[in-house]
N, C-alpha and C positions, 0 to 999 in steps of 0.2 A: 539761806535762802530767801530770797522777795516773790511774794504771791505774785503774779501776775494778773492785771486788773482785766477784767471780763466785762462789756459791756453790750446792750443790746440796742437795736433800735426800735420803737414801735410807731403802729402806723393807728389810725385811729379813722373812722367813717364817718364820715359828716352829713345830716341830711337836711333837703331844702324842701321849701315846700312852694308848690307853683299853686298860684292864684288864679284864678280865672275871674271873668268880667262880664256879666251877663247885660246883654242891650234887649232894651224896653222898644216893643215896635206899638209905634203910636198910630190907631186904624186914622187912614184920611176919606177924604170925602172921593167921589168916583171923578176920575178923570173926565174932561173934555177937550174938546177938538181945538176952542181957546177960549180964552176967560169973557172974548167981549160977543163969543158966539155961540153960546150952550146950546147940546143937541136936544131937542123936540122929543118928549118920549114918542113914537109913531110901533116901537114892535112892541110885542107879547111872548111872554111864557106861560104856556099852559099845559093843564097834563091831568092824569086821573089819581087819587091818594087811594091806597086800597088798604085795610088792616092784615093784621099776622095772618089771616088766613088767605088773603088777596080777594075778601068780599070789598064792593063800593063802600067810601069810610064818608059820610056825610058829615058838614059841622063840623070839619077841622082847620085852626088855621092857620095860614102861610105867611113867612117869612123869607124877605132874600138880602141876599149882602154879594156885594161889586170886588172885585178885585184893583185895589188903589194901593199901588208904590208898594207892591210885593206881599202887600197881606190884605187880609177879607176883612170889608167896610160894611154895616150895617145902611139899608136903604131903608128912607122912610117911604114906607107904600098910602102914607094918608088912610083912609079910611080900612077897616080890620076887611081881609081877602079870607071868604072862607069856601069851604068845597059844597057845591048842591048835592042833593041827593043821590047822582050816582057818583060820586065825589072829587066830581068834574071842576078844577079850577081854571081860573085864569090871570095872571096878574098883564098888566098893560101900561105903558108909558113910559117903557125902560127905554136907554137911551145904547150903544153900541158898546161892547165888552165882557168881561167873563162874570156870567155870576153863578150862585150854587143858593138853590130854594129848599128850606124844610118845612115840613106841618107837624103841626102838634096838636092833640085835643082842645078844643078850647076849653073845655071843664077842668079842673082839679078835683080829689085825685081822679087820675084816668088808667085804664089797663094796657097804655099805648105809651111809647116817651117820644119824647121828640124828635125826629128822624129829619136828617139830610139824605138830597135825593143823594140816587136812588134807593140805597138804603141801608144808610151809613149813622152810627151812633156821634157824630163828629163831623167837622167841615172837612173838605177834600186836602189833602195835603198839600202845600207850593213850599216848590224847590227852585232855589235860586230865582225868586219871581216871575217861576212856571207852576202853573197850577200840575199836577201829576195827573190825575183821571177824575173820572165826575164834574167837570167844571160845565158850565152851558152856557155856550158860544151866540152872541147876540152882533150881527154883520150886517152891516147898511139897513140898518132898522126891521132886520127879518130874525126871528130867533131860528137858532140850528135847526132844532128839533124839541119834539112832544118830551116833557120830563113828569116822567111816573115816579111816586113815589110810595112804596111801600113802607108801611107804619114798624116801625119794631114794637116786640111786646114787651111790657114790662114784666118784671120779673112775678114767678108765684112762690109767698111767703107762707113760712106756717107763721101764725098767730098763738092755737094752744096746740100744743103734741098732741101725737096720739097716745091714746091708753086702751089698757088689756082690764075686760072683766071678767069674773069667774073664778073657781076656786082653781089653787096650785097644787092637784093630784090628781092622783093615776083615774084616768077617764071621764073626768071631767069638761066640759067646753068651756072657752074660751072663745071672748067676742073682742074685735078689735074696733074700737070707736076713733075714726079718721082726726079726731079734733077740729079747729077752726083752719079754714085757711082764706087768704085774700091774692088777689090779681093787682100791681101798682096801690098797694094800700085800699083795696075794695073788696069788698065782701062780697066775691062773686060765686052763683048758686048753682052755676054750669060745668064746675070742675070734675072729673072722672076719676074715683081712685082704685089704685091697687095693691094688693097686699103680698107681703112676702112674710112667714113665722120666717122667726131664727130659735135653734137652740146654743144653748152657748154662744152665740153671735155667729154659728155656720147655719147656712142655709135648708131647712129641711124641706126633700124632696117634695114635688104634687102641692105642698102646703102653700094655697093662692087664695084661700077665700077668708071672708071675715069673721069668720069661726075655725076653729080648731079642735079637736077631741086631742086631749092627754093618752102618750101611748106608752108602754111601759119603756119604750128607747126615750123617752124622758126625764126615766126617775134620776134623782140629785140633782138634773141639770137647769139654767134657769131660762125661760121661754120671751122671745121678745118678738116683736111686730115692726116691719119694715113699712109705712104708708108712703106710697108713688104718686101723685096729685097727677094731674094731664090735661093739657086744655088743648085742642088743634092749633095749629101756628104757633102756640108758647111750648118754651123749655121745661122740660117736667121738672119738678124738685120732689124731696123725696125726709121724710123723718124717722126715725126710730124708738118707741116705745123703752122706758126703763123695761129692765127684768124685772121678770116673777122672782119671789121666792126658789129656793130648789123646790123642784116637783116632787112631793112626799110621796111612798107606796102605803096602799091600805093595809090595815091589820088584819091579821086571823085570827078569829078566835077558837081558840085551844085547851086543852084538860088536862090533868095527870094520868096516865095509864098506870094501872093495875096489874097485879101477877097472880093468879090462884094454882094452887098445885103442888106438890112437896118437892123439895131440893133435897134431890137424892138421884142419883147416878139410874139412869134407865128411866125417871120416871118423867111424864111432859107437863109441861108448864104452859099456862094458857094465859095470851094479853088479852086486857079489855083498852080499846086507846082512850075512850071517853067521850064528850060531846066535842064535835069539832066542823068549823066552818067548810072547813076543805078535807077531805080525806086524805089521814096521814098515811105514810110510810113508815114500814116497822122496821128499828134493826136491834136484835138481840147483844145484849155485851156482857162481855167478860171482864169481870172488877174493872169495870169500866170501860172495857175495850171493845170495839166489834167483833163478832162472829162470824167468821165467812161463810157466806153462803146463808146466814140463820137472819131470815126476812119476812117470815111465815107468825103469822096469829099466834102456833103452836112451836115448842120447842121441848128436844127428848135433849135431857140431858146427857153429857158422853164424858168419858174419862179426864179427858182435859178439865171438867167442869169442878174436877172434886178437889173439895179446898177452898173452892173461890163461890165470890158472891156472884149473881146473875140481875141482870135488870134488861129493861127492854126501853127503847128511846121512840117516839114518834117525831115525823119530822112530815111540816105541810108545807106545799110553796106554789103558788101558782101567777102566773104573768099581772106583773104591778102592784103584787103584795110582800108584804115584808115576809119571808122565813119563818115558821115557829117550830122550836122544838122544844119539846118536855120529854123529862125521863122518869119513869117507875122510881120507888124506893126498891134496894135493891133484897135481895133477897137473905136469908140466911148463908153460911157458908155449905158447898153442898156437900151432902154427907154420903159415905160408900156404899154403894149397891150390893142386891142381895141377889143371889142368882136364885133360879126355881131348881130344885134336883130328886132325885128319887135313886134308891141303891141300885146300880148295874145289871144287868143279867147277861146270861153266856148263852148265846145260840148254837147249836151243832151238838152231836152226839161225843162222848166222851170216849174213844174210841185212839188208839195210835194210831197217828198219818192222816186221821180227821180234821180240817181247821175247826176248829171255836173264837167263836166272837164277839165281842164288847158290845153290850147295848146300852146307850144312856139316856138320848132324848131329853137334854137338860132345854132351859132357856135363861137367858135371852139368846138367840142367833150369836154367833160367833167365836164361842167358848173354843179356848184351845184346850187339850185332853192329853195327859198323861197317863201311859198303863204300868201297871206291873202286876202280872201275873203269880200266882204263888204256889206253890205243890204240897198240899198239906200244911197248909201253910208259913213253908219256906217262899222266900223271894227267889224265883230263875232267873239265873243270872241271862241278859242279853233278848230278857222275854217282854221289852217293855211297846209292843206295837195294839195296834187293835184285834189282831187276829193272833192267833197263837194255836200251831198244829203240834198234837203232843209227842213226846218220842219214848224209846223204849224207856226213858228213866222215868216218866209219867205213869208206868204202868203199874195198876190196880191202887193209882196212889187218887186223891179229890182235889179239884183245884179250882180256884177263885181268882178273880181280877178286881183291882184295885185302881181307882178312876179318879185321878186328880183335876179338875177345873178349874183355870181358872182367863180370866176378862179384865182388863184394863177399869178402873173403876169400882172394881168388887169383891167383896170378899172370894177369897178363894175353897173351891170345898173340894172332899176328901170322902169319897161312897167306898162300900166295899160289897159286891156278890155275894149271894149265897154258894155253898158249894158243891160240884158238880157229882154226878155219882161217879166212884171210881173207874178209874181209866181201862178200859179190857184190850185185848189182843187184835190185834191189826189183821186185814184182809186184804190180801192184792185182789188188785182187779188186773187181767192177763188173756191175752187175744190168743188164739192157734199162729205159730210162726210161718214165714211163709220160705221161698227158698228165691234167690235174686241172682240171675245170671242162666242163661242157655245150656238147658242137661244133656250135654253130649260129650262125649270122649274128645278130651283135648280141654275139655273149659272148666272152669272154677268157676262153682256154687258160695254165695254167700248164704247165710241165715239169717233172717231178720225180724228178733223175736216179737217187735211189734213194741207199740206203748203200756210199759209195769207201775201200773200204783200202788204203792209209791214206787221209786227204785228199787231197783235187787241188783242181787250178784248172780253174772247168769253162769251153768255152764253146757257144755255140750255133748251129743255124741248122732253122729251119723250112721244108718241103718242102711244096711242092701238087701230086700225082701224081707226086711221086719226083724232084720239080725245087724247086730251090733260092728260096726268095723273098726278091727282094731283099731288103737292111736287115732282114730276121726276122731278126735275132741276141742277141733276148734271152731269159730265161730264160719270158715270158710274150709273148702272140700274141693280137691283138685281129681276130676272123675279121670278114670284110668279104665283102658279096655277091659276088665275085669267086671266093670261096670255095665258095658253092653246090654243094650234089653233088660236090665233089672230095673225093679220098684226101689228108688230112694227116697227117704225122709231124714229128719231129724228133730232129736227130743229136747228140748231146752227146758231148762231149771235153774228157777229164782228162788233165791233165799234174801233173807233179811232179820235181822233182831228185832225180837215183839210181834213178827209174822211169821204165818202157817207157809211153811215150803210147798211149790206147788209148781207140777211139770204139766208140758204142751207139746204134743209132736203135731208136725206138719201133715200134708196131705202128701202123696207117696207122687212120686213122676217116673214115670221109662225114661230110661237113657238111650239117646240116639247115637249113631254112629258121627264120627267128627268128620268133617270138608275142611278144605281149605274154603277160602275166602279170598276175593282181589275186584279190585276198582276198575272199569275201564281206566287204559292209563291218556294221558295226554301229550300235547307237545309242547314244550316252553321254549321262547325265542321268536326272534322278528324274521320272517317270512322274506326274506331277501336275500339275494347272491351275495358272500363272505359273509356272511351270520349262520351261529352255530345254534343248532335246536338241540333239545338236552326231553329226553324220555323222562314223563315222570310216572312211574307205575304205579301210582298211588296206595296203599295201604295192604299188605297179602298176610293172612294170618290163616296159622298159627306160626311161631317165629322158627327160622330153619329155612323157610322156603326158598329153591333157588329159583332165579331168574335170568331167562335169557331174552336177546333182543332180536330183531331180524327188522330194517328201514327197507320203505315198499316206496317208488317212485311210479305212479299212475299205476299203482295195486299190482307194479312186478317188482318182485326183490332185489334189490342194488346188491353188488357182490361185494363184500368185506364188510357190509356196514352192518353189523353185529355188536356193536358198540351201544353203550345208553345216550351216547352223544354221534352228530352228525352236522359236517360242517359243508355247506349248500356250495355248489359248485357251478360253473354255466350250464352244465347238463339240466340242471334241475329249472332253468328259468323256464316260466310257464306253466309247469307243472305242477300237481299237487302228489302232497307225500303224507305215508301213514306210517306207525311203528307198532309191530306185536311184540308181546311179553307173554311170552312160557313160563308156568312157576311146576314147579314139582317138589315132593318131598314124600319120603315113605310111608306107607300105611294111610295116605292121603291119596283123594283121586285129583291127576294133572287138571292145571286149566288154564287157558290161553285168552287173552283179550287184545281187542287189535282196538288205537284209537282211530277216532275220527279223522279224515282226510283234512290237511290243511287247504287254504286256500292257493291261487296260483303261485310260485314263486313268483316276485318281482325284482327288478333289478335293485344294486344295494344303494342308500339314501345315506349321507350324512345326518347325524343326530345332533343339535345344538340345544341352548339352554341360550334364554335371552340374555344378554350382558346384562350387568349393572354398573353402576359409575362409586366408586368407593374414594372419599375424602371429600374435605369442607365444602362448601358451596359459597364462597366468598373470594371476591378480587384477590388475586395474587398467591392465591393456593392451588396445589397440584392435584387433579384428578385423573383417579385411575380405572382404566375400563378391566372389568373383571369378566372375562370370555364368558366362565361355567366349563363345562365338559362337555369335548366332541369328541366324535367317535365314528368312524373308527381312529385308531391312532394314527399319527402324518398328514394330519390336516394343517395346508397354512394357512395363516388366520392374516388378515389385510385389517385395518382401522382406519375410519374416517370421522372426527369430530365434528359435532353442526352446532349453530346459535340458529335457535329458532328455528329450527328445521333448512337450514342454510350452511350446507360446508364450508366448514372455517379451510382457507386456504394455509395448507403446508401442516394442518393437526393430523398428522395421519400415524400416528402412532400410537403405543398403548395408554401413552400418559400424556396430561395437557394441562398447562399452566395455564391461567385465569386471566384476564386482560379487563382492562377498562373496558373493552368494548364489550365487555362482555355482562357489562352491571345491567340487572333487573333482567336478566332476559333467559330463559331455560338450556340447557344444554343437552344433546341425547349425541350418543357415539354408535356407529353400525359396522358390524363384523362383519365381513366375507369369509368363509371357509370353503378350500378347495381342494380336490381330491383326484389324482387319473383314475377316473374310473364310475368315479362318483359326483350326483348331483350338486352344484355349486347352490351351498346354503349363505343367507343375507341373513342377520339377524340385528336387530336393533333398538336399545335400552328405553326404558320410558323417559321422559321429560323429567331433570333434574328442577327442583325448586327452582324459582327465578335466582341469580347470583347475585347475592347481598354486597354490601359496600366491604369492602377488606378491613383486616384489625391492624391498626398502629402498634408496635411493641415498642417500648423504651423502660432503661431505668433510669429515673432522675435521682439527683442526688445534688444535696445542698453543701457546701463546707465555708469556712471561715467563721474568724472570731468574732462574736457575735457581742459584741460591742462599739460604741460610737470611734468611728475614728479607723476601723476595719471595713474590710472590704469582704462581699460574701461573693459566690460564685456558685452557678448553679450547672451542673452538670448532666446529659440525657446518656451517657452511653450511647451501645448499639442501637439504632433506630434502624426495625423491620418493619415495611420496605424501606428502600434505599430512595432517595430522591424528595423525600418529604422537607415540607415546611416548618421550620421551628419558630416560634415565636414566644415575647417571654411580655411580665406585665407584673412589677413589683409593687406591692401593697403595705401598710402602715395601718396596724389594728382596721386590717381589712376594706380600706381607702385607699382605690388607686392612687400611684401616685404621678403626678405629670413626669412625661416626658422619662420615664424608667421603663426603657424596655427592653436591655439589651441582657445579656447573662450572668451581668456583672452587677453589682448596685456596692456605694460609699457608702455604708453608714450616719448617718450623721447626727448632733447634738441632739437634733430635733428626736431620732429614735431611739433615745434612750427613754427606758422603763418601757417601752412599746414593741408588741410584736410585729415581725416585719415578716412577710409571705412573696412566695413568687408563685406565680402561676404558668407553667409549659405547656405552650398550645401546640401541638404537631397537628399537622392536616396533609394532605393528599387529594387528588383527585379522585374517588371512585373506592376511598377508604374512609371508614368511619373517622372524624374529628375527635383528639382525646386529648384531655384536658389535665395535667394532675397541682394540683398544688402542696408546697412544703413552704413549713413554716419554723421559725425560729423560735425560742426561748422568749422572756422578757428582754429587748434587748440590754446590758449594760451601761454607764454613765462613762465617756469616754476618762480615763485616767489622769490626773493633773500631770499639766506640763512642767513646771518646778513651783518649788514650796518655798515658803519663810520667809524672814527678814533678813535685809544687806544689802550688798552690790553684787549683781550680776553680769558678767561679762556678755555681750549679744554676740551671739554666732557660736559661741560656746558654752556656758552654761544654761544662756536663752536662748529661742532661735528668733529672727525679725516676723510679726502675725500680729494679729489682733487677740486678745485672750480677755476673758470675764470670772472673776472670784467665785468658787466653788461654792462660798457661801456665804452672805450677809454680813460682813464687819461692823462694826461697831465705830471705827475709826481706822479707815485706809488711806494713807499717802504714797507716791509712788514720783518718783522723777526719770526722766530721760535724760542724758549726759555725754556730751561729747570729749568730759574726758575726767580723771579721778580725784581733780585736784579740789573739789569743793566749792567751785567757785561760783558765783551766781550767772559769770559769762557764760560757764559748761554747759548749765540746763537748758535741753531742748523744750521741755515741757515736761510738766506737772500736773499731779492732783492734790491740792491743797489739803485733803482729809473731806474726806465725807461717809455715809454711812450706806444700808444698802449693796446690790449690786454693783461691782465698780467693774471700768472695763480698759486699757490698755492699747492702742497699738502701737509697735515696735517696729523702726524704718530698721530697713538695714546699714543705716546710715550711722544711727545710733553705736558708743562704743558702752556706753552703759546703763543698767536700772537700777533704782535703787528702791526695796519696798519696805513700807512699815505698815505692820496691825493688817496685813490684807489676808494672811494667810496663803491656801492653793489657788494656785491659778488653773485654768482649763484652757485652749485653744476655739478660739470662734471661728466656725466653720460656714456659715451662710444662712444658716440651716434653726430653727424653732416654731415654735406655735404660738400664734399668736394672739395678743390679751387684749380688752377694749379696757383695761386703769392699770393707770401709771402710780406706781409707789411714791409717796412723798419724798422718799430719799433713792437713788439710785441711779442709774444708766440702763435704756432699753434701745433696742436696736430698731426701727421703723419700719414694718414690712414683713418684722422676722420677729421680733417678739411682742411687738405692737400695732393693732392694728392703725392704718393711715386715715387721716381725719380729723376730725374736730372735737377737744377734751375742753373740760370744765372742772374747775376747785373749786371752792366754795371757802370762804372764811376765814382766810391764810392771815398770817402776819410775820414778813419778814422770808417770802419765800423766795428762792434763788430758781430758776428753770433757762436750760438754756439748750441753743442747738447745734450739734457738730458735724462736721464732716466726716471727722474721725476722732477717734479720742486718742489722740497724742499730746492732749495736753498743751498744744501749742496756739500762739494766739490767732494764729492764721486759719487754724481750723475751726474757730469758734464763728458758727453765722451770726448769733444771734444769742443774747442773753441777756438777762438783768434781775434786780430785787423787786417784787411787787406785795402790796397787800390787798385785804378782800376778793373778793371773785376774782378769778384767773379763767381766762379766755385763753386758748393756747392751739393752733394748726399746724400739722407734721406730717410729711411728706415723705413716702419708700424712701430709703437709705440715707435718713438723719439718724445721729446719733445725739438720743433727747436724753438728758441729763437734771434731775431735780435734785434741792435740798430744801429741808428746813419747810417742807410745802408739805398740804394737806393732798390726799389721794383725788387725781385728775381721773375723770371720766368719758369712755367717749361716748356723743350724742348726737355727731352725725358725720358724713363724709365729706 
């Protein structure tokens, strides 16, 4: 097969230089009416010359020029024309025409500049032969107007710049020397000077005098001053000094502090700062580290200092001065402290049941004590407190207490007391018992022994007239008829080991006869027709009392009304009721009690609770009216829902589904209860909270193969509520993909290696918009469409389309053919061989394609990531793999580059191409397939 010839045209940019011809304007003499009839100077121009302040300028020299042939031409005025003492001048003998007048100081140098009327630094402008402005016209021998001139000021200039004198240190006074200034080169003594001091080039507030006192804010900064020279009528001028050296701080006189005292826990160390020009602050250090809160001249060593060295640091600081810090020598390692102790003593009487207390009184404070009590030298189990009460086991023994004191940083100390006397028998402290309860037949009384010290085991004996009552040996006693009018007492006997047994007897009490007790009955229930009243008899005693009832209307017994309850009838309307309760019991006096009369019985009413509203307060949710309890039974209920107090048409059921109209408004429900013979009742719930936006629910799901060339789809399932709007936006690595707003997305080659996501947004009026984002994993690359060397049948082995190599082969060749006979005539297009990324476009009209050394091919889908560099070997799609614009490659030798309409290998699709050396500039546009071979890398530099 013969390679196709590839050629590329190349265009050059030529540059041309345009030449400009400058015409010299030659001043001409003033024009006259006719050569033979010169104009006789009969007119004049006059005016007043003033200096820059507006004062008359005497002895100023005048000059004039006339407009001739489109240009200004000087006029010889003959004798020198000067202004008089009032600054006035007059130029006589001028013919008709247009003039410009100038004035300048007659002496040089001068503090003013030559000035053209009325106050110009140059002659009036001429355009197309006409004076634009400020020309003076003389017509018919008469000057058009007086021409006044205000002289322009000469510049104010500095000859010797300003300087600063004084020491560059805190507190010093710096003085600004303004230097030497001139006006138009003349030493002018009348200039005024203003000052602005600067700190590192920035203005210092209010520092505007010739002198400046250095402050602490200036430390380490360089100071300079800007001097501004002014004169009335002249432009001011400024100059700035060079900066001073950085402002230095003043030193503080210091001394090394010293420490006195013993380096032992509990001892006090004292610091002496020594001689300082500024009083220093002290800080105690432990092994070189600051001790929190230790800033006094003295420091008491603590347990934290044990084994460590202590030093003291003195620091002095003052505005404008260098902070000084000095540290003392360290102490020796702090030794353990010693507690001050004595043998403990035992306070109290050595007697069973009498508390003993261990007394120590050791110093310093804060000591933690432990105690061990001993009986005849043997440790008493559990006796480890500061107090100990001798028990029966201690009877006859001698007691001691051993105290152990511990304090962090100090050696612990153990000391034992002297023994007590032998422990003796204990004695009860006991009061006479008392009787609790009513001493009468039928009552039960209780013996109250009182408080015995120590606690004892008690026995009881009840007595009638001083004689023991058989079997009455408990702490309580039920009084019988036998005891009537006798003297009742109880004897209490207390016993305990190691204590002397003791008995005490209560004072005698005469037993009274039994009586019934009863409360005044009450009537429970609503005083209205149809309601049930209940007699509440209260408490009757003793038990076994029989009760009878009689209801009365206005004091008259109601026939048959003898039960404990009574249902009010129409006959009771407007009347009062009472109930009598009669109690009876054998051997007890009968008793009768009558209730207080009720209020007049009223008509029946319906009782109702304030209704509540159940349900979520959001659009689209169902609310339910909860009426509560209505009585009596059989009440008919009607409902009316209201929005912000206004009835909602048709909302008359116990439930109501909120709508968009309810958004942001509170709702109530009004319930009306009716029943024949009862008063109608209307109840309204409290306002709900403002109805919130509804909640949208749905279940998004992402499906599809996560690989380039496959399609992803997102479903949302059932959306609640219905009628919501669904929108989609697909993203690549978190960046929105333009135009991809459908529920499906076809993964392209550009997505390979990236994460694709979709955000589903569901919205509806009066509902909170809900957005959900679903992500893929890393998208896999598109699988190879075909691979290997040899012949492939188009439409069978391979499909028409554009493909690129999966790798960058070192030598890849391919041919598109119309037959398999191998003839040159059958070749439709070919790649003669190249390295790097290769591409091919297979047409549907091709019969075969042949590959050699190319490896695997992947279908090109028009997507990719734009690069700004083009490899020296390969092919890329501009606008897809490569940014459009201008590229450059340097130092090439035999570089082939070409633009293809499509990588068909056909001459017709080659737009331009060729072999080049040196630096190559190339322009590529979107849609072009750009191929390079044997080139250095091309780099994008411009659109």
